[in-house]
C-alpha positions, 0 to 999 in steps of 0.5 A, a space after each residue: 173636173 181636175 183629175 191630176 193627183 199632183 194638181 189636186 194636191 197643189 190646189 189643196 195647199 192654196 188659200 180659200 181665196 186663191 181657190 175661189 178665184 181659180 174656180 171662178 176663172 175656169 167657170 167663166 172660161 167654160 161658159 165662154 166655150 159653151 156659148 161659142 159651141 152653142 152659137 157655132 162661133 169659132 175663136 177666130 170669129 169671136 176675135 174678129 167681132 171684138 177686134 182682138 187676136 185669136 191668141 187672146 181668145 185662146 188664152 181666155 179659154 185656158 181658164 187662167 185669164 183675169 177678166 175685167 168687167 170691161 172684157 166680160 161686157 164685151 164678150 157678152 155683147 159679142 156673143 149676145 148672151 151674158 157671161 156671168 149674172 149677178 143676183 138682184 
């Protein structure tokens, strides 16, 4: 939840599309963080499983990363659970 008044004011002045993208990016980061905690996996361990640098995983968890479907699929495989789901 965003509590900084200045940040909220800035967010109120962006387009609906930008706001939706921002929210989705943070939801994905939160999902990854939740799965890491649930499975007791560190960022370093996830990085090793995926052949990435720990700094890249850290960047993902800021909520400011523009994920590709390839990256999301790789994270899902590494964690053994889907990151996002698409309704049928």
